Structure formats: structure tokens, C-alpha cells
N, C-alpha and C positions, 0 to 999 in steps of 0.2 A: 516807534519803532526806527523814522526816521530821525527821530530825537535821539537816541542812544548811540546810534553809529551813529552822530556831530560828534556826541561827546568823544566817541572813543577814536576820533582823526581829531580833535581836538590835544587826547591827552595825547597822542601820538606825536603830534606836532609840537607841540613839550619837549619831549623827552626828549625826541630831536635833536634841540637844540640844548639837551643837559651835556657840560661838560664828558667829552670820551666816549657820549653812546652811541652804540654801535660800532664802534670803532677798535680795529682787531689788538690785539697784542699777539708780544712775543712774548715765546715760552717763557722767560722769570717774571713775564707779569705787566710791562710794561707798554702801552702806548703806540704801536707801527707810527712812525710819525706822517702827516698825508703825501710829503715827499714820495711813499713807495705805490699814489697813483693818481696824481693830479699835476701831468705832462702833456706835452706838448708832440708830439711828430716834429723831425728835425724840417727846421723850412731855411731851405740857402735862400731862398729871395730876402730874409731878415736879418741874417751873416755878416754883409755886408758886400762888397766889391767881387763879382764874379770873376777870376785869374784862369783859360782855356789855358792850358800848358801849352795847346798846339799854336796858340798867340803867341808863342814868346817863344819860338826855336824850335819846343820836343814837337820832334817825331816819333812817328808809329810807327818801330822798327823793333824787336826783340830780343836782336841782338845788339846792338848798341850802345852802349852805358851812358846814361844820359843823366847819370847825377847831379851834375856841378848845376843845366842848365834848367833841371824842375828845383835843387833849394837855391834857385834866383827868381824862381816864381813865388818861391813860399817867402821871403827873404826881402822884394819888392813887396810884396803887397802888406807884409808888418810892418814897412816902413812908411808905407801908406795908409796906414789907424788899421791894414788888418785887411782881412775878406776869405773866400772859397779857392781856392784851388782845385780846381775841377779839370778831373783825367776823360775825357772821351773817346770814345769807342777804338778802342784799338789794343795794341801791347808793346807797353815803356816799359824798358829794364831800367833797372838803378844799386844802388850802391845805397847807402844806411841817410835816409833825409828825416834835420830836426825843422820840425812847427813849432810855432815862434806865439806868443801871445793874441789874441786876435784875429788865431790863422782858422784854417779849418778845412780838410779834405772831403769833397767830393769824386765819386766814379758814378759816374754812368753807365745803363744798360751798358753790355758787353766787353767794357772797359775793363783794365788789366793792368794794377804797376802788377811791372814782378821782379824780386830781391835779383841779384848776382849771389851765381854759386863763386863766387873767389872771396872768402874773408878779409881780404885784400880791402874792402872796397867796405868792410864797417870799422872805425878807426876804434880803436881802445881808450875808453875811457872810464872812469872810478861810475861806479854805477853797481846794481843789486843785483844777486843770483841766490840762487839756495841760499837762502836764510843770511848771504853776506854784503859786505858793502867792499867788496870785490873790485882794483882794475879788470874791466873785463870785454867785450868789442861790445858796441853798441849791438842793440836792434835794428832791423829795420826802419819800423817807424817809431821815430821817439819825439815825445813832448813829454816837457819837466818844466812844475810849477809855473802850471794854466791854469787859467779859469776861464770852463764855460767850453775849454775845446771836444767838434765832433769830426766826428768819419760817418757820411752817410751816405747811401745810395743805393744799388744795384748794382753795380762792377763788383773786383775780387780784387784781394790781393793776396798774389801768390807767389810763397815764399822759395820757390822752385829748390827742395830741400833734399832731390832724388844721390845728386853728389856727395851733400853730406850727407846724410844716410848715409849711402856707400862706404865712406869712409868713418863710418862712428864705428862700423859694424866690422870691417879689416882689423884698427885698429883695438878693439878689443877679443879677436881670436889673436891677436899675437902679446896683447897682457891686457888678461881677461881684470885685474882689478886697474883697469883706467874707466879715470870720473869723466861725467859729465865735462868740466874743467879740465880736462889733458884733450880735450880733442874741441878744435875752435870750433863754431856754430856760433849764430844773431837768431835774437828769437823771433820773429816776426815783425811785434806789438808789443812797447813797450812803453804806462802811463805811470810817470810819477811826481809825487808834492803836488796831484790836480785836482781841483774842487768841482761839482759839476759838469761833469761827462758825460757825451752819451754816444756812442757806437752803436746805429740803428742801422736794416737792412741789405750790407754788402756780406761775400763771403772771405772767410780768409780761412784759404788751404794751406798743404804742404809748409807747414813753417819748418823749419828746417832743425828745430829746438823749443820750446816754449813758446806757444802762440801767443794768448796774451797774457800778461806780464801786467802790472797793475800792484804799486807801490803808492804806502801811504798815499793816499785820496781817499775823499768824502766825494758822496753823492755822485755816485759811475754807475749807467740805465746801462746795459747791454741788451737789443732788442729783434728779435727778426733778426740775427743772423743766420748766417749757416760756418761751423765751425767745423776745417775735417783732414784728419792726413793720415792714411793707409798702414792694414795693418803684412800685409801685404799686394801685389807677387818680394818689394823691400820696406819692411818694419820703417816709421819714419822713430824714432828712439826720442822720450822722453818729451813729446811733440802736445805736452798738455794745453787744454781746452784753455780754463780761462785757472791763471796764478793767484789771485786772491791775497797779500800780503801787508799787512799792518793797516787795512782800508778798516769806514768805519760807511757805514748805507753805500753797499751794493747790491742791485737788482740784472737781474736776468730774469727774461722772462721771453717766450716765444722761437726760444732759437733752435737750433735741428746743429745735431754735438758730436761727431766719433771722432776719436781720436786713437795714436799706442801710445792714453799712459794714461797715466785720471784729465777728468772729463772736467772736473772743476776739485781745484786745488787749494786746502787755506794754506798761506805760511806766516810765517813770522820771525824766523830765527830758529837758530841749532847750538849744541852746547849746551854745557853744564853753567853757567851768568849766562848765557840766553839774555834772561831779566834781566840781568843789567847791564845793558849797552841801548846804550838813548837810539842804537840803528832799530834796533827789532820794536817787536809789540805784539801786541793782538788784534784780534779782526771781532767787528761786531756788526751787528743786523746785517743782516743778509739774508735776502729771500731770491729762493730757485724758483721761478712756476713755470709751468705751461710749456715743461719745454717735448723734445722729443732727441730723447738719445739712442743713439746705436754704440757699436764697440770701445769700448775704453773700460780702462786696468780699474778705477773704481769710480760710481758714477760724482756721491762728496770725498770726498777725502781730506780727512782732519794731518797734516804733515809731509814731507820726511819734517821739513825744516817749518816747525812749530810752534806755539809756545802757549798760546790762549785764546780760545774762540770758542762766542756766546754773542745767544741769539741769532743764530741759522736753521732759520726755512726751510725746508724743500718737498715740495706739493703739487700736484698735478700734472703728472713725467709719465711718459710711454717710454719705458725699459724694453732692449731689444739688442743683446746679444755683452753687457756688458759684467765684466767681472766678480765687483762685486755693487751693493748695492749703496754701504755709507760702508765707511769703513778709519776707523781708528789707530790709524801710525804708529801705534807706542813707543816713544824713543828712546831707552834706556837711557842715554847718555844729554836728553835735554826733558827741564824741567819745564811740563804739561801741564797742562787744563783744560777741560776738551769741555759743557758745559750750556745745558739750555741747544738742543738737536734739537728741530722739531717733521720727521718726517710724515708728511701724512700723502693717501689717493693717490698710491702709484700701482701700471700696472704694469707687465710685463714679464719676462723673463736676465735671468740672470747665475752667476754661476753658484753664486755668496751672496743671502739676504742681509749677513753682520758681519764684520770680519772686522775684531780685536786681538791684537796681539806684539807680542815684540818683535819690534822694528832695527837690526841689528845688520842693514848691509854694509854702511858707512858709520858703525863706535867705535868716538872717540870723544875720550875723558876730556883730552885736552889739560892734561897734569893733575888733574882733580882725583881725589881718591876715596868718592864718594859717590855714589849711584841717587840723580835726582829723584823723590816720588814723584810723580805721576796723576792725576785723578779726570776719569771720567762721567759726571753723571749729568741726572733729568735730561734723560735723552728717551724722542719719547717715541716709537711708529705704528702706527694708525695708519686701516685703512688700505692697506694696499694687498693685491693679489696679485704673486709671483711663482715663478716654474727656478725652481733653482735646485740645483747641485746639492749643498748646505746651506741650511738653516742659520743655525745659530753655532758661528766659527768662528766661538770666542772662548778662548784657555783664560786662566788661571794666571798669575802670574806675581811675584812680590814689587815686581820692580812698578808698578802701577792699583793706586785705587780704584774700583767701580763701585755705583749707586745712584738705584735711583730710576729706576732701568722699569721704563715701560711699553708690555709690544701691544695693542690692541687692536678687535676685526680682522684680520690674517683671516688670509686664506691663501693657503701653501701648499704649494704637489715641491716633495723635496724626495731624491734619495737618502739625505743625510737628516733625520728631523731632529735625532735629540734636542734639548734642553739642556744643556747643563745648568746647576742651580747650588746655588751655596753661597757663591763668591762674591756676587753682585749682592749688594745691601740694597735690600728695599725691588727687590725685582718684582713688578704684575704686571701676570697676562691674563688679559681680559676677552672672551668673545678669539682663541684661534682655533681651526679649522686646521688640521696636516694630511694633505692626502684624502680629504672627502669625510677622514672622524673628528670631531671635533674632540679637541686636546682641553682648551682651560675653558 
């Protein structure tokens, strides 16, 4: 018996050395890189000299604007080879801040970096917004072209968005067709053209606009964050928690998220020629896991400014009061391809389990005469227990082709429980119980 046990252990040890043995795979069958598993907590002691902002003339005062003073600390750190800009306990009011290579942001417990609610404190520059590269306002926290940038700590970045939200809804009353770009609002955090980024521990709250926007980034990890924007008494419009825009290798883990728009939104471009623009592109290798989601319009939303998303994994979530679990925004003026998406091991409640319909709010063919055809394929939802109003909230359309959908091991409680069939090619339904009755 002992000999057999030794042989078994030897076989296991040998197999473990075989390439890719035991490795998880993305939905398209490619191995998930070790980067998603092998990472350390941010240790500010390894990131260079500590620059505590109060040592450089910055004072705790929620009413005193100190943008220039805080930026001077960042610039000093960068000039001296880099370091950590540390925000101690207290409240510090600032406009737009721009981090440089080898500089980092750390917020101590009970520290609050508070954004100005005066838009003139955010410069207009060429940036990325709503699937376009245009002149618009900077974010509160900005990082561009950096390698290894981190935001860490137990403090809070507060966008101070109430004044912006009220202004937006007032403008909507006067002009119901006004867009986000018509109303002047900064994002909370914008990180672009960067790699090896880690945001961890902090709270990102009350953003005037999108909360965390990642553009053309690679190897970005968001861990143990609290991301919040209210839906009452004043709704925080378009306060997406995380917008992933032309990125590769994004890991969102152990976060608590509740916002008054999409929680995780995949972006990348819009318009009939969006796939011909070098500023646009797809997202690939995105894993969202072990998180709690409160109210949001979509836990995972592909769109509305999106052209290609591939290898997207959403798993081990607790969801409460989401409007939609998975939302594929099919925009008829943009060529879209949403493929190899896996949603699994989810519990909680949402208004809609799966939502796929044409999205035409800002339809614009930009002079083209033919609407592009879009695709959604290789989408799997499995091992999910969910209470919802609408189970299969999907409509047929000549604007898109849906194929290779798998729904497996589902326990659903729903008011509208029908699963329309016939227009999704290769729709597989396995072990599905709805309202206590096994349907497939």
C-alpha cells in the first residue's frame, strides 16, 4: 500500500511539472497567465522615499484648494528619482493631479483627497472619453505612460460630485437630449498608456463622472477597493465603477462596488469605422472575481462604445440589486464582436439575468449608408443562483448574430421565465431550474 502511495505521489509530482498542467484556461482555451495569480501586496517601503504632503506646506483643510502645493510634491519626488506621495489623516482639497514615472499615491487611514467641484480646476487637454480621443477635461487623478504606478492605503479619494450631478440633471430638464460631453464633469481616476498598475485598498467615491477609466493599459490590478456613487437622493449620472478601454490583462478582485451606472464596462470605440481608428481597439484577458456588487445598471456591460471583447471571465460574485447581470449593448452604428465570455458561480438578485437588445440612444452612422453587422458568440453562464424579474431578456435583431451560447447549472427565480429559442445559433441549455421546476 505504501509503495502504491509513493508511486501515485511521484506521478502527481511529475504531472505538475508538465507545461500548463493544472493551469486555468480562458474561455477560448488559451492558458491564463501566471500574472493573474502571482502578485504581492503593495509595499510602499519598496517604492522609494516617502513624501508626506504635510511636510511640504500642505495643510488639512477641506475648503482650501491646494492643487499647486500637492502637485509640487509629486514633481519634487519625480525630480529626485521617484517616491511615494503620502496623504496623512485629514481632508485635502485639490484640482487635477498628474503623477509621473516612479511616483505613487498612498492614502493613510482616515485620509481624504477631495476633488474640487469647480470645473475650472481641471484643465482641458487631449484625452480619451466615450470611445473618442478628443479635447476634454482631465480627471482628478491622472497617470499617463507609466510603468509600475500604484495607488494604495486605507484612505479615500472623494470626487465631491454632488454639485456636478445636480447640474447634469438640471441641464437634462432643459435639454433632454444632452449628452455627457455637454455637461462639464471630470472623471475620478484616469490611467492611460501604462502597464503594471495596481490600485488597492482605497475607497473611490462620489465621482462626478466615470470613477476609474483605464485606456490602452496592460497588466492592471484592482484589489480590495470600495467603489461607490449614490443613486439617491441625487443620482450620480454615468458614475461607472471601472471602464476598461483597449486594455489587456485586467484583474479585478475582492472589491465592493455600487454605482449609479455600469459596474464594469468594456469600452473601445464607436462609429461605423471604429475598427479602422488606431486610437480604438479591443479588450482581452479580463478577470473579475470574488467581488460584491450592489446597485448598478450592469455587473458586466459590453458597450456602449465597444468593438471587440475577448476572454472575459466573471466569477464568484455576490450580487444585490443589480439591474442586469450580463448586458451586451448591441450598437447598430458600430461593428462589434463580443466573444468568449464566461460568467460563473454567482449568487444574488438582479432585474435581468441576461440582457441583449439593440442600443440606439445615440445612434449615428456618421454619413455611412450601411449599418455594420455585429456578433456575440461563445458566451457561457453557469453555476448561478439568481432571483430576477426577467430571466432571458434577449431579442432577435437583423443588426447582430448571436451564436454558441451555453446556459448550464442555473437555479433561477423569475417573474418572466421564458427562454425564446430559434434565433441564437447553437444555444445549449443544461440543468436549468426555474421557479423550482426543472426546465432543461
